[in-house]
N, C-alpha and C positions, 0 to 999 in steps of 0.2 A: 125640478131643480136639484133636489137631493141626489138623484141618480147621476146627474151631470157632474156634480162636485165629486161624488164617489169615484166614478169611472175616469174622470179627468185626472184626479189625484193618483189613481193607480197607474194609468197609462203614462202620465208625465214622469212619475217616479221610475217606471221601468225604462223609459227612453233615456232618462238622465243616467241611470245606472249603466246602460249599454254604452253610452258615450264615454263615461269615465273608464269603463273596463277596456275600451279600445285604445286608450292612451294615445289620443290623436294630437297631443300638445297642450300646453298650458292654457292658451286662449280658448280652445274648444272645451277643455275641462272646466274652465271658469263659466262658460255659457251653460254647461251641463248643471253646474251648481245653481244658476239662475232658474233653470227648469225645475230643479229640486225645490227651490224656494216656492215656486208657484204650486208645485204639488203639495208641499206642506201646508200652504195657505188654504188650498181647496180642502184638504183632509181635516184641517182644524175646524173649518166652517162646517163640514159635513159631520164631524164627530160631535160637535156641540149642538147641532140642529137635529140630528137623528137620535131618537131615544135609544138608550142602552149602548151608545158608541163613544162615550166620553173618554174611554181609554185611548182610542185612536187620536182623539183631539189632544189629549195631554202628551202622548208620545210625539205627535207632530209639532207641538210647541218646542220640545227639546230638539227635534230634528231641524226645525226652522233655525234655531240658534246655531247648530252645527253647520247647516248649509250656508248661513250668512258668513261664517268664518271662511268657508270655501270660496265664496264670491270675493271676499276681501283678499284672500291669499292669492287667488289666481287671476283676478281681473283688476282690482284696485291697487294693491301693493306693487305689482309689476315685476319685482325682482324675484330671483329664485330663492326658495327657502334656505336659510342658513347663510346666504350671501357668499358662499364659497365658490371659487372658480374651479370647475372640474378639471381644467388642464393642469398637468403636473408642472411643478417649478423645478429649478436646478437642484434644490435641496431634496426634492422628492425622488430624483433619478439616482439610481445606483448602478454602478458599472459592474 
């Protein structure tokens, strides 16, 4: 069971990082953060159940909090960060 937690956490974290790096859009990035959350949960369990691995457990507690912010921003909140419209307005256009 410990090996499953360890390798799932590593593999899921790698997959999530790949999805984020591909910049496939907000929704897919949000689902990558869900994968990051599952990776952190697995590595927290592994870190505290495996002797001499508490550092990984504590690190992933912090990463879990960060990943939950990512899930919120990309899947729950729904609007773009900053709320700004990227299209220029008349005041932004210069002749």
